[in-house]
C-alpha positions in Angstrom: 0.0 0.0 0.0 1.0 3.6 -0.2 2.2 5.6 2.8 -0.4 6.1 5.4 -1.6 9.7 5.2 -0.6 10.6 8.7 2.9 9.3 8.0 3.2 11.3 4.8 2.1 14.4 6.7 4.7 13.7 9.3 7.5 13.3 6.7 6.4 16.4 4.8 6.5 18.5 7.9 10.0 17.1 8.8 11.3 17.8 5.3 10.0 21.4 5.4 12.2 22.0 8.5 15.3 21.3 6.4 17.2 20.2 9.5 20.9 19.3 9.2 21.8 15.6 8.9 23.4 14.0 12.0 26.8 13.7 10.4 26.8 17.4 9.4 26.9 18.9 12.9 28.5 17.9 16.2 27.0 14.8 17.8 26.4 16.7 21.0 24.2 19.2 19.0 22.3 16.3 17.3 21.6 14.8 20.6 20.1 18.0 21.9 18.0 18.5 18.8 16.6 14.9 19.2 15.3 15.6 22.7 12.3 17.3 21.1 11.2 14.0 19.6 9.9 12.8 22.9 6.6 14.5 21.9 6.3 12.2 18.9 6.1 9.2 21.2 2.8 10.3 22.7 1.5 10.7 26.2 2.6 7.9 28.5 -0.3 6.0 30.0 -0.7 5.3 33.7 1.0 2.2 35.0 1.3 0.7 38.5 4.9 1.5 39.0 8.0 2.8 37.2 11.2 2.4 39.2 14.4 4.4 38.3 17.6 3.0 39.6 21.3 2.3 38.7 23.0 -1.0 38.4 26.7 -1.7 38.1 27.8 -2.3 34.5 31.2 -3.6 33.2 32.6 -0.1 32.8 30.0 2.3 34.2 26.9 2.4 36.4 23.9 2.0 34.1 20.5 3.7 34.5 17.5 1.4 34.2 13.8 1.8 34.4 11.5 -1.0 35.7 8.0 -0.9 34.4 5.6 -2.9 36.6 2.0 -3.3 35.3 0.5 -4.5 38.6 1.2 -5.5 42.2 0.7 -9.2 41.4 3.6 -11.5 40.8 5.8 -13.1 39.9 5.4 -12.0 36.3 7.3 -12.6 33.1 9.8 -10.0 32.0 11.3 -8.4 28.9 14.7 -6.7 28.9 14.5 -3.8 26.4 17.3 -2.0 24.5 16.2 1.2 22.8 17.0 2.3 19.3 18.9 5.3 18.1 21.8 4.0 15.9 23.8 3.2 19.0 24.5 6.9 19.1 21.3 8.7 20.1 18.2 8.7 22.2 17.3 8.3 25.9 14.8 6.3 27.8 12.4 9.2 27.9 11.5 8.8 24.3 10.4 5.2 24.9 8.2 5.9 28.0 4.8 5.7 26.1 5.8 2.5 24.2 7.2 0.6 27.2 4.4 1.5 29.6 1.9 0.5 26.9 3.5 -2.9 26.2 4.0 -3.6 29.9 0.3 -2.9 30.6 -1.0 -4.7 27.6 1.1 -7.8 28.1 1.0 -7.8 32.0 4.7 -8.4 32.2 7.6 -6.4 33.7 9.9 -4.4 31.4 13.4 -3.5 32.3 14.9 -0.8 30.0 18.6 0.2 30.2 20.3 3.4 29.2 23.4 1.8 27.8 26.5 3.9 26.9 26.6 5.3 23.4 28.9 5.4 20.4 31.2 7.0 19.2 32.5 7.7 22.6 31.7 4.1 23.6 31.8 1.9 20.5 31.3 -1.8 20.2 31.6 -3.8 22.4 30.7 -1.4 25.2 26.9 -0.9 24.4 26.6 -4.7 23.8 28.4 -5.5 27.1 26.1 -3.1 28.9 23.0 -4.8 27.5 24.3 -8.3 28.3 25.2 -7.3 31.8 21.7 -5.8 32.3 20.1 -9.0 31.1 22.3 -11.1 33.4 21.4 -8.8 36.3 17.7 -9.4 35.7 18.2 -13.2 35.8 20.3 -13.0 38.9 17.7 -10.8 40.7 14.6 -12.4 39.3 13.2 -13.4 42.7 13.7 -10.0 44.3 12.2 -8.3 41.2 9.1 -10.5 41.3 10.0 -12.1 37.9 9.5 -15.7 36.7 13.0 -16.7 35.9 12.0 -19.1 33.1 10.0 -16.4 31.3 12.6 -13.7 30.6 13.2 -12.4 27.1 14.9 -9.6 25.3 13.7 -7.0 22.9 14.7 -3.8 21.2 14.1 -1.6 18.2 16.5 -0.8 15.4 20.0 -0.6 17.0 18.3 -2.0 20.1 17.1 -5.0 18.1 20.7 -5.5 17.0 21.7 -5.5 20.6 18.9 -7.9 21.6 19.9 -10.2 18.7 23.5 -10.2 20.0 22.5 -10.8 23.6 20.5 -13.8 22.5 23.5 -15.2 20.5 25.9 -14.8 23.5 23.3 -16.2 25.9 23.2 -19.3 23.6 26.9 -19.5 23.2 27.7 -19.1 26.9 24.8 -21.2 28.1 24.3 -19.0 31.2 21.0 -17.2 30.3 18.0 -19.3 29.2 16.0 -16.7 27.2 12.3 -17.3 26.7 12.1 -15.2 23.6 13.6 -12.4 21.5 11.4 -9.7 20.0 13.2 -7.7 17.3 11.6 -4.5 16.0 13.0 -3.4 12.6 16.5 -4.8 13.4 19.7 -3.8 11.7 21.7 -7.0 11.8 23.5 -6.8 8.4 26.3 -4.3 8.1 26.7 -4.6 4.4 23.1 -3.7 3.6 23.3 -5.3 0.1 19.5 -5.8 -0.1 16.8 -4.3 -2.2 15.0 -2.2 0.5 18.2 -0.2 1.2 17.9 1.1 -2.4 14.1 1.3 -2.8 13.5 2.9 0.6 16.9 4.6 0.8 15.7 8.2 0.9 12.5 10.1 1.7 11.2 7.9 4.5 12.9 9.3 7.6 15.8 7.0 8.2 18.0 6.9 5.1 20.5 4.3 4.0 23.2 6.9 4.1 22.3 7.6 7.7 22.2 4.0 8.6 25.7 3.5 7.1 26.9 6.5 9.2 25.5 4.9 12.3 27.3 1.6 11.6 30.6 3.4 11.2 30.1 5.2 14.5 29.5 1.9 16.3 32.0 -0.4 14.6 35.4 1.3 14.7 37.6 -1.6 13.5 37.4 -3.9 10.5 37.3 -7.0 12.8 34.1 -5.7 14.4 32.3 -5.8 11.1 32.5 -9.6 11.1 31.9 -10.2 14.7 28.6 -11.9 15.3 27.8 -9.9 18.5 28.2 -6.7 16.4 26.7 -8.0 13.2 24.4 -10.9 14.1 23.9 -12.1 10.5 27.6 -13.1 10.6 26.9 -15.7 13.2 28.2 -19.1 12.1 24.9 -20.6 13.1 21.5 -19.3 14.3 20.5 -22.7 15.7 19.1 -23.0 19.2 18.1 -19.4 19.6 14.9 -18.6 21.5 11.5 -18.3 19.8 11.6 -15.0 17.9 9.2 -12.2 16.9 10.4 -9.8 14.1 8.6 -6.6 13.2 9.3 -4.6 10.1 7.8 -1.6 8.2 7.0 -1.4 4.5 8.9 1.8 3.8 12.0 1.2 5.9 15.5 0.8 4.4 15.9 -2.0 6.9 12.8 -3.9 5.7 14.9 -6.6 4.1 17.3 -6.8 7.0 14.5 -8.0 9.3 12.9 -10.2 6.6 16.3 -11.9 5.8 17.1 -12.5 9.5 13.6 -14.0 10.0 14.2 -16.4 7.0 17.7 -17.3 8.3 16.2 -18.1 11.8 13.6 -20.3 10.2 16.2 -22.1 8.1 18.0 -22.8 11.4 14.9 -24.3 12.9 14.1 -21.4 15.2 10.3 -20.7 15.7 9.8 -17.3 14.2 6.9 -14.9 13.9 7.3 -12.3 11.2 5.0 -9.3 10.8 5.4 -6.5 8.3 3.3 -3.3 8.8 2.1 -1.8 5.6 2.3 1.9 4.9 4.7 2.6 7.8 8.2 3.8 8.2 11.2 3.0 10.5 10.5 4.1 14.1 6.7 3.9 13.9 6.4 1.8 17.1 7.3 4.8 19.2 5.2 7.3 17.2 1.9 7.1 19.0 1.2 10.8 18.6 1.6 10.5 14.9 -0.2 7.2 14.0 -2.7 5.0 15.7 -0.8 2.0 14.2 1.9 2.5 16.9 -0.5 1.4 19.7 -1.9 -1.4 17.6 1.6 -2.7 17.0 2.4 -2.4 20.7 -0.7 -4.4 21.5 0.1 -7.0 18.9 3.7 -7.4 20.2 2.4 -7.9 23.8 -0.1 -10.6 22.6 2.6 -12.3 20.5 5.1 -12.4 23.4 2.4 -13.9 25.7 1.6 -16.4 23.0 5.2 -17.5 23.0 5.5 -17.6 26.8 2.3 -19.5 27.2 2.3 -21.7 24.2 
């Protein structure tokens, strides 16, 4: 289908602002400008509890937010890694989305503000995310979490991080993940797929922008072949947890998600794939722009529960 009308309006308004590209100005300035995007995510709904705290990471204390939908428990849990090209964004931008999913799924969400590239390139953000996931497993009883029902999720760069955490958890055998939910993931550094050309410009995230993000995150040639940095490089995808992959029709990363879903299926991993028509990269946190964001949040919560209870 064509772009949804509200998405076209959003893109037209953004184009009219003629804002500089991220690589054209200092990163510190880009980060400040992006703070205004919190409004796009919509008004956060009421939830039983949001706890802000810090945990010890491998190289820094890490801010986390724990979204608890009710006083009952123990509950399943999802550890969430936010998007932003490993360079941008804060947890504030994801407040509506994560409250919504926690409420709709009746499970706890733990989101982490991992350290960002280029000041902290791979493997630092990945190590932060793995350490957070391990902390959740180690503290499941105190947190009121069912230890056999913990999964990981993320959007865009966060989905890359979730994919990598799932790979290492399988390799190390120390964390038995119940699922991975990957929202428009970027798991293929080379981007030699059709959507990178067809959707490369005019739909928000551009292919040039995505390549710039990769270069900020991966600062050595070896990193570009490391499976925890570029998950499609993994020698095998066997024995990964049941997976949900969400993509958008007008996203340069559309084929990235589709290809990863197909590779998982080929490896025998149970995989649910859902492409949202007429939408663009980032739509899941655009509740003030399109009603499809909340629909997708509801769908994701339902699909996670189906995996947990299947």
